[in-house]
C-alpha positions in Angstrom: 0.0 0.0 0.0 1.3 3.5 -0.8 2.4 5.4 2.3 0.0 7.8 3.9 1.0 11.4 2.9 2.1 13.4 5.9 -0.1 16.4 6.7 1.5 19.7 6.2 1.6 21.8 9.4 -0.6 24.9 9.3 1.1 28.2 8.6 2.5 30.0 11.6 0.4 33.0 11.2 -2.7 31.0 11.7 -1.4 29.8 15.1 -0.6 33.4 16.0 -4.1 34.6 15.0 -5.7 31.8 17.0 -3.7 32.6 20.1 -4.6 36.3 19.7 -8.3 35.5 19.7 -9.8 37.4 22.6 -12.1 34.5 23.6 -9.1 32.2 23.7 -7.1 34.6 25.8 -9.8 35.6 28.3 -11.7 32.4 28.6 -9.0 29.8 28.1 -8.0 26.8 30.3 -6.7 29.0 33.1 -10.0 30.8 33.3 -11.9 27.5 33.3 -9.7 26.1 36.1 -10.0 29.2 38.4 -13.8 29.6 37.9 -14.7 26.0 38.4 -12.3 25.5 41.3 -13.3 28.8 42.9 -17.0 28.1 42.6 -16.6 25.2 45.0 -14.8 27.1 47.7 -16.6 28.1 50.9 -14.7 31.4 51.1 -16.2 32.6 47.9 -19.8 32.1 49.1 -18.9 33.7 52.5 -17.5 36.7 50.6 -20.5 37.2 48.5 -22.9 36.6 51.3 -21.1 38.9 53.7 -20.9 41.6 51.0 -24.6 41.3 50.3 -25.5 41.4 54.0 -23.3 44.5 54.5 -25.1 46.3 51.7 -28.5 45.3 53.1 -27.4 46.5 56.6 -26.2 49.9 55.3 -29.4 50.3 53.2 -31.6 49.4 56.2 -29.8 51.7 58.6 -29.9 54.6 56.0 -33.6 54.0 55.4 -34.4 53.8 59.1 -32.5 56.9 59.9 -34.1 58.8 57.1 -37.6 57.6 58.1 -36.9 58.9 61.6 -36.5 62.4 60.2 -39.9 62.1 58.4 -41.7 60.7 61.5 -43.6 63.9 62.1 -44.8 64.2 58.5 -47.8 62.4 57.0 -49.3 61.5 53.7 -48.0 63.2 50.6 -45.6 65.3 52.6 -43.9 62.1 53.8 -43.6 60.8 50.2 -42.1 64.1 49.1 -39.7 64.1 52.0 -38.7 60.5 51.2 -38.0 61.6 47.6 -35.6 64.2 49.0 -33.7 61.7 51.1 -33.3 58.9 48.6 -30.3 60.6 46.9 -28.5 60.6 50.2 -29.1 56.9 50.7 -28.0 56.2 47.1 -24.7 58.1 47.6 -24.0 56.2 50.8 -24.4 52.9 49.0 -22.4 54.0 46.0 -19.4 55.2 48.1 -19.6 52.1 50.3 -19.4 49.9 47.2 -16.6 51.9 45.6 -14.4 51.7 48.6 -14.9 48.0 49.1 -14.4 47.1 45.5 -11.3 49.3 45.2 -9.8 47.5 48.2 -10.9 44.0 47.1 -9.8 44.1 43.4 -6.0 44.2 44.0 -6.3 41.7 46.7 -8.2 39.3 44.4 -5.4 39.2 41.8 -2.4 39.5 44.1 -2.0 35.8 44.7 -2.1 34.7 41.0 1.6 34.5 40.2 2.7 34.4 43.9 0.8 31.2 44.5 2.3 29.6 41.4 5.8 30.4 42.6 5.1 29.3 46.2 3.6 26.0 45.0 6.6 25.6 42.7 4.3 25.1 39.7 5.7 28.1 37.7 8.2 25.9 35.7 5.3 23.6 34.8 3.7 26.4 32.9 6.6 26.3 30.5 5.6 22.8 29.3 2.2 24.1 28.2 1.3 26.1 25.0 0.1 29.0 27.2 1.8 32.3 26.6 2.3 35.1 29.2 -0.6 37.0 27.6 -2.9 34.0 28.2 -1.8 33.7 31.8 -2.3 37.4 32.5 -5.6 38.0 30.8 -7.1 34.7 31.9 -6.2 35.4 35.5 -7.6 38.9 35.2 -10.9 37.7 33.6 -11.4 34.9 36.2 -11.0 37.3 39.1 -13.1 39.9 37.3 -16.1 37.5 37.3 -16.4 37.7 41.1 -15.9 41.4 41.1 -18.6 41.8 38.5 -21.0 39.7 40.6 -20.2 41.8 43.7 -20.7 45.1 41.8 -24.0 43.8 40.2 -25.5 43.0 43.6 -26.1 46.7 44.3 -27.6 47.6 40.9 -31.1 46.1 41.5 -31.3 47.8 44.9 -30.4 51.2 43.5 -32.6 51.0 40.5 -35.5 49.8 42.7 -35.1 52.9 44.9 -35.9 55.0 41.8 -39.5 54.2 42.6 -39.5 57.0 45.2 -38.0 59.4 42.7 -35.0 61.8 43.0 -32.5 59.6 41.4 -31.8 59.2 37.7 -30.8 55.8 36.2 -28.0 57.4 34.2 -26.2 58.5 37.4 -26.5 55.1 38.9 -25.1 53.4 35.8 -22.3 56.0 35.5 -21.3 55.3 39.2 -21.3 51.6 38.5 -19.1 52.1 35.4 -16.6 54.1 37.4 -16.5 51.4 40.1 -16.0 48.6 37.5 -13.3 50.4 35.6 -11.5 51.2 38.9 -11.7 47.5 39.9 -10.3 46.5 36.5 -7.4 48.9 37.0 -6.8 47.7 40.6 -6.9 44.0 39.5 -4.3 44.8 36.7 -2.0 46.4 39.3 -2.4 43.4 41.5 -1.3 41.1 38.7 1.8 43.3 38.0 2.8 43.4 41.6 2.3 39.6 41.9 5.0 38.8 39.4 7.9 40.1 41.6 6.5 39.9 45.1 7.2 36.9 47.3 4.0 36.9 49.2 0.4 37.8 48.1 0.1 40.3 51.0 3.1 42.2 49.7 1.7 42.3 46.2 -1.6 43.5 47.5 0.0 46.2 49.5 2.0 47.4 46.5 -1.0 47.4 44.3 -3.0 49.4 46.8 -0.2 52.0 47.0 0.0 52.3 43.2 -3.8 52.7 43.0 -3.8 55.4 45.7 -1.0 57.2 43.7 -3.2 57.1 40.6 -6.1 58.4 42.6 -4.4 61.2 44.5 -1.2 61.8 42.5 -2.9 64.4 40.2 -4.2 66.3 43.3 -0.7 66.4 44.9 0.9 67.6 41.6 -1.7 70.3 41.3 -1.2 71.4 44.9 2.6 71.5 44.3 2.3 73.6 41.1 -0.2 76.0 42.6 1.0 76.1 46.2 0.8 79.8 46.6 -2.1 82.1 46.6 -2.7 81.6 42.8 -5.8 79.6 42.1 -5.4 76.8 39.6 -7.1 77.4 36.2 -10.3 75.6 35.3 -8.6 73.3 32.7 -6.2 72.0 35.4 -9.0 71.3 37.8 -10.8 69.5 34.9 -7.8 67.3 34.3 -7.7 66.3 37.9 -11.3 65.3 37.9 -10.8 63.3 34.7 -7.8 61.3 36.0 -9.0 60.5 39.6 -11.8 57.9 40.2 -12.9 59.3 43.6 -13.1 62.8 42.2 -15.2 61.6 39.2 -17.5 59.8 41.6 -17.6 63.0 43.7 -18.7 64.9 40.7 -21.5 62.5 40.2 -22.4 62.9 43.9 -22.6 66.7 43.5 -24.8 66.3 40.4 -27.1 63.9 42.2 -27.6 66.2 45.3 -27.7 69.5 43.3 -28.5 69.0 39.7 -27.2 71.8 37.5 -25.7 73.7 40.4 -22.5 71.8 40.8 -20.2 74.5 39.4 -17.8 71.9 38.0 -15.1 73.0 35.5 -16.5 70.6 32.9 -19.7 68.6 32.4 -20.4 65.6 34.6 -21.0 63.3 31.6 -17.6 64.1 30.1 -16.0 63.6 33.5 -17.3 60.1 34.1 -16.9 58.8 30.5 -13.3 60.1 30.2 -12.5 58.7 33.6 -13.8 55.3 32.6 -11.8 55.4 29.4 -8.6 56.5 31.2 -9.0 53.6 33.7 -9.5 51.0 31.0 -6.5 52.4 29.0 -4.3 52.3 32.1 -5.4 48.8 32.9 -4.4 47.7 29.4 -1.0 49.4 29.7 -0.5 47.7 33.1 -1.4 44.3 31.6 1.1 44.9 28.8 3.8 45.6 31.3 2.8 42.5 33.3 3.0 40.4 30.2 6.5 41.6 29.4 7.6 41.1 33.1 6.2 37.6 33.2 7.8 36.7 29.9 11.2 37.8 31.4 10.6 35.8 34.6 9.6 32.7 32.7 12.6 33.0 30.4 14.8 33.3 33.5 13.2 30.2 35.0 13.7 28.3 31.8 17.4 29.1 31.6 17.9 28.2 35.3 18.7 31.8 36.4 18.2 33.0 39.9 15.8 36.0 40.2 17.7 39.2 40.6 16.4 40.0 44.1 17.4 36.6 45.4 20.8 36.9 43.6 21.4 40.2 45.3 20.6 38.7 48.7 22.9 35.7 48.1 25.8 38.0 46.9 25.3 40.2 50.0 25.5 37.2 52.3 28.5 35.9 50.5 30.3 39.2 50.8 29.6 39.4 54.5 30.9 35.8 54.9 34.1 36.7 53.1 34.7 39.9 55.2 34.2 37.9 58.4 36.6 35.2 57.2 39.3 37.7 56.3 38.9 39.7 59.5 39.1 36.6 61.7 41.9 34.9 59.8 44.8 34.0 62.2 48.4 34.3 61.3 49.5 31.0 63.1 49.0 27.7 61.3 45.7 26.0 62.0 44.9 22.3 62.2 42.3 20.5 60.2 40.2 20.0 63.3 40.2 23.8 64.0 39.1 24.5 60.4 36.2 22.0 60.8 35.1 23.5 64.1 35.2 27.0 62.6 33.1 25.9 59.6 30.6 24.2 62.0 30.5 27.4 64.1 29.6 29.4 61.0 26.4 27.4 60.6 25.4 27.3 64.3 24.0 30.4 65.9 22.8 30.9 69.4 19.2 32.3 69.3 18.6 32.8 73.0 15.5 31.5 74.8 13.0 33.3 72.6 13.8 32.1 69.0 10.7 33.7 67.4 11.5 37.1 68.9 15.2 36.7 68.0 14.4 36.0 64.4 11.7 38.6 64.0 13.9 41.4 65.3 16.6 40.5 62.7 14.2 40.6 59.7 14.4 43.7 57.4 11.7 46.2 58.0 10.6 46.4 54.3 12.0 44.2 51.6 10.5 46.0 48.6 12.9 48.6 47.2 10.0 50.7 45.8 8.3 50.7 49.2 11.5 51.8 50.9 12.0 54.6 48.4 8.5 55.8 48.9 8.7 55.7 52.7 12.2 56.9 53.3 12.7 59.3 50.4 9.3 60.3 48.9 7.4 61.0 52.2 10.3 62.9 53.9 10.8 65.1 50.7 7.0 65.8 50.6 7.0 66.8 54.3 10.1 69.0 53.9 8.5 70.8 51.0 5.1 71.0 52.6 6.5 72.2 56.0 9.3 74.5 54.9 9.1 75.5 51.3 5.4 75.7 50.3 3.5 78.9 51.0 0.7 77.4 53.0 -1.3 78.6 56.0 -0.6 77.2 59.5 -3.6 75.0 59.8 -3.2 73.0 56.6 0.5 72.9 57.1 0.0 70.5 60.1 -3.5 69.1 59.4 -2.7 67.6 55.9 0.5 65.7 57.0 -1.2 64.5 60.1 -4.1 63.0 58.1 -1.7 61.5 55.5 0.5 60.0 58.3 -2.5 58.4 60.0 -3.8 56.8 56.9 -0.4 55.6 55.7 0.6 54.0 59.0 -2.8 52.5 59.7 -2.7 50.8 56.3 0.9 49.6 56.9 0.0 48.4 60.4 -3.0 46.5 59.1 -1.3 44.8 56.2 2.1 44.1 57.9 0.5 42.3 60.9 -1.6 40.2 58.6 1.6 38.4 57.4 2.6 37.1 60.8 1.4 33.5 60.6 0.3 33.2 56.9 3.9 34.0 55.9 5.0 31.0 57.9 2.4 28.8 56.3 3.3 30.0 52.8 7.0 29.5 53.6 6.3 25.9 54.9 7.9 26.6 58.3 4.7 26.8 60.4 4.7 23.0 61.0 8.2 23.2 62.4 7.3 26.0 64.8 4.3 23.9 66.0 6.6 21.0 66.8 8.6 23.0 69.3 7.7 23.6 73.0 6.9 27.2 72.4 3.5 28.3 73.9 0.9 30.3 72.0 2.0 33.4 74.0 5.7 32.9 73.0 4.7 32.7 69.3 2.0 35.4 69.0 3.6 38.2 71.1 6.9 38.3 69.1 4.9 38.4 65.9 2.9 41.4 67.2 6.1 43.2 68.4 7.7 42.6 65.0 4.7 44.3 63.4 5.0 47.3 65.8 8.7 47.5 65.0 7.9 48.5 61.5 6.1 51.6 62.7 9.2 53.5 63.8 8.6 56.1 61.1 5.5 57.1 63.0 7.6 58.1 66.0 10.0 59.9 63.6 7.1 61.9 62.1 5.7 62.9 65.5 9.1 63.9 66.8 10.6 65.6 63.7 7.6 67.2 62.0 5.2 68.0 64.8 7.8 68.3 67.5 10.9 70.0 66.0 9.2 71.8 63.1 6.0 72.8 64.8 7.5 73.6 68.2 10.7 75.1 66.7 8.7 77.5 64.6 6.5 78.5 67.5 3.3 77.2 65.8 2.5 74.2 68.0 2.7 73.1 71.6 4.5 69.9 72.5 1.1 68.4 73.4 0.4 67.7 69.7 3.4 65.3 69.2 2.9 63.6 72.6 -0.8 63.0 72.0 -0.1 61.8 68.5 2.4 59.2 69.7 0.2 58.0 72.5 -3.0 57.7 70.4 -1.5 56.1 67.4 0.7 53.8 69.4 -2.4 52.3 71.1 -4.3 52.2 67.8 -1.4 50.4 66.0 -1.1 47.9 68.9 -4.8 47.1 68.4 -4.2 46.8 64.6 -1.2 44.5 65.1 -3.2 42.2 67.4 -6.2 42.1 65.0 -3.8 41.3 62.1 -2.3 38.5 64.1 -5.8 37.1 64.8 -6.7 37.4 61.1 -3.5 35.7 60.2 -4.3 32.9 62.6 -7.8 32.4 61.2 -7.2 32.8 57.5 -5.0 30.5 55.5 -3.9 33.0 52.9 -2.1 36.3 53.5 -4.2 38.2 51.0 -7.4 37.1 52.8 -5.9 38.0 56.2 -4.9 41.4 54.9 -8.4 42.2 53.7 -9.9 41.1 57.0 -7.4 43.2 59.0 -8.2 46.2 56.8 -12.0 45.6 57.1 -12.0 45.6 60.9 -10.6 49.1 61.4 -12.6 50.3 58.4 -15.8 49.0 60.0 -14.9 50.5 63.4 -13.5 53.9 62.4 -15.6 54.5 59.3 -18.7 52.3 59.3 -19.7 52.8 62.9 -19.7 56.6 62.8 -21.6 56.5 59.5 -24.2 54.2 61.1 -24.6 56.5 64.1 -24.8 59.5 61.8 -27.5 58.0 59.8 -29.5 57.0 62.9 -28.9 60.4 64.7 -32.6 61.3 64.3 -33.6 58.4 66.6 -31.2 59.4 69.4 -32.8 62.8 70.1 -31.0 64.5 73.1 -28.4 61.7 73.4 -27.0 62.3 69.9 -24.3 64.8 71.1 -23.2 62.5 73.9 -22.9 59.5 71.5 -21.0 61.7 69.1 -18.5 62.8 71.7 -17.9 59.2 72.7 -17.3 58.1 69.1 -15.1 61.2 68.6 -13.0 60.4 71.7 -12.5 56.8 70.5 -11.5 57.7 67.0 -7.7 58.0 66.5 -7.8 60.3 63.5 -10.3 62.7 65.0 -8.4 62.8 68.3 -5.1 63.5 66.5 -6.6 66.3 64.4 -8.2 67.8 67.5 -4.9 67.6 69.3 -3.1 69.5 66.5 -5.9 72.1 66.2 -6.0 72.7 70.0 -2.2 72.9 70.2 -2.0 75.9 67.8 -0.3 78.8 69.6 -2.2 82.0 69.1 -2.9 85.2 71.1 -4.8 83.2 73.7 -3.1 81.9 76.8 -5.1 78.7 77.0 -5.7 75.7 74.7 -9.1 74.4 73.6 -9.7 71.0 72.0 -12.9 70.6 70.0 -14.9 67.4 70.1 -18.1 66.5 68.2 -20.3 68.9 70.1 -18.3 70.3 73.0 -15.0 71.9 73.8 -12.6 70.8 76.5 -9.4 72.2 78.0 -6.0 70.7 78.3 -6.9 68.6 81.4 -10.0 67.2 79.7 -8.2 66.4 76.5 -5.4 64.6 78.5 -8.1 62.5 80.3 -9.7 61.6 76.9 -6.3 60.7 75.5 -5.6 58.4 78.5 -9.0 56.8 78.1 -8.5 56.3 74.4 -5.1 54.6 75.0 -6.5 52.5 77.8 -9.5 51.4 75.7 -7.4 50.2 72.8 -4.8 48.5 75.0 -7.6 46.6 76.8 -9.2 45.7 73.5 -5.8 44.4 72.2 -5.4 42.4 75.4 -8.8 40.8 74.9 -8.1 39.9 71.2 -4.7 38.4 72.2 -6.3 36.4 75.1 -8.9 35.0 72.7 -6.2 34.1 70.2 -4.2 32.3 72.9 -7.2 30.3 74.0 -8.1 29.3 70.5 -4.6 28.9 69.3 -4.4 25.1 69.2 -7.5 24.3 67.1 -6.9 27.2 64.8 -3.2 26.5 64.3 -3.6 22.8 63.9 -1.7 21.8 67.0 -2.9 18.8 68.9 -1.9 19.9 72.3 
């Protein structure tokens, strides 16, 4: 029989066209694996259910609070009053969703490449026909499905509230478009950070920082350029609104509350459409950068190269070992036994009676070079310019850096402490720690102290900026820096304890990081919002409740301390609360009560973690 003719392989351009098919890139095998495997996980259902319940709770509280204001009205007057309060409820839900989605999107994609590297399955991807573009876009689309579902949960509620009137469907859809485009940008940043980060929590933190830089970078640049008494031109303000997602949503909020009377530099429709286009364009640019970076990483893995960061660390340790060997080299001849003992001594170190604390205190504060540059170079330069060079009035000169410092270090404190135990699990050293005789107290407390150790820039800010600059220029009293140190020290201790608890409960560092951020967000933002919405039901007790919440809020107490410490023509200092003013003695008592409250709360969380340590950690006894 004649031989069967061999089929001619298809042209190469057909394979390239097939691989460039958007359906094949977005919904390929990686997408199928993640969606099918994720759909069977309990955490996914808990996330969706918890998010839905949180939205329903906020909606119910807002409606109850608004109904209390209309309790004295009847009939048509109540319906008209309800029409006037529906925009406020809509704005509350839109901003609540925007903040949660902006925080959740980078955390959803941060583990994508990190998990592959930690599971040592990244070289296995080289044996598949998948390209870096397939990996990036498929991971992005699989995570975007859950984000799309979470965003779509709120749409029926908001559209149903249009029955009462006062809200246009176009504004609701525009706000949802801004939220989705922001989520797409945040998810792309999470993928880019996941390629070089060692742990998902580090990648999530870097993605959040980059997203915040995109949000507020144009505002800072505009403030630097027009720092004097010259007002920025309308076109510059328009560019800031176009580039920042929160400002675009703020423009929609103004249009919703006061249609036609917003006084914005450009139209609202142009603001939100351009912002959505900018977010999608930036997301595509970030995805392209992620594809190039992942291609370089896979090429290095295929050639057996060590990643640059690890190579730098290995070379640094090798140089230290050589210097130590040269410095301790003796002139007299040494025997072979002495050489063997010296080599053995190089590999044996005495770690004292507290090995966890010994190791944690010798870890670098921040491994990421970008993060260290931002914290050690960018933030000090901004403070020097803002405090000494810029032509700014006294109040903003100290208020703005105080607010920035509080937000930065609360975020660092929440995310850094969330890696205490999950990092051990991901590094496969947690089982070794559990086999030792160390108690739960000896494991958890050093982890919390290590998280607090990373907050030393907080003390430097309070001493150098509020202390030396404010007191040296005669603008502030030393009370401001002392109160700032005490209040934020107690608050960060609470955050470190909550992060350790979240790290003990959650298996992944990204999930623990989101939980450790959600707890202070619920206490310091959600609780005051709930009380404010229900203020109509409290009647005469509203001022007292407001003062209690104000005294327990770290940011409000720090701002009150800075404002009350301003030196003016008066000989006394007044510190403003939610509804009353107190003197120096009263403010000192409130600061002591605030510190004691958060220290007791931290002790309670730590006590609960110690009691539940064995079942949560997987230790038998």
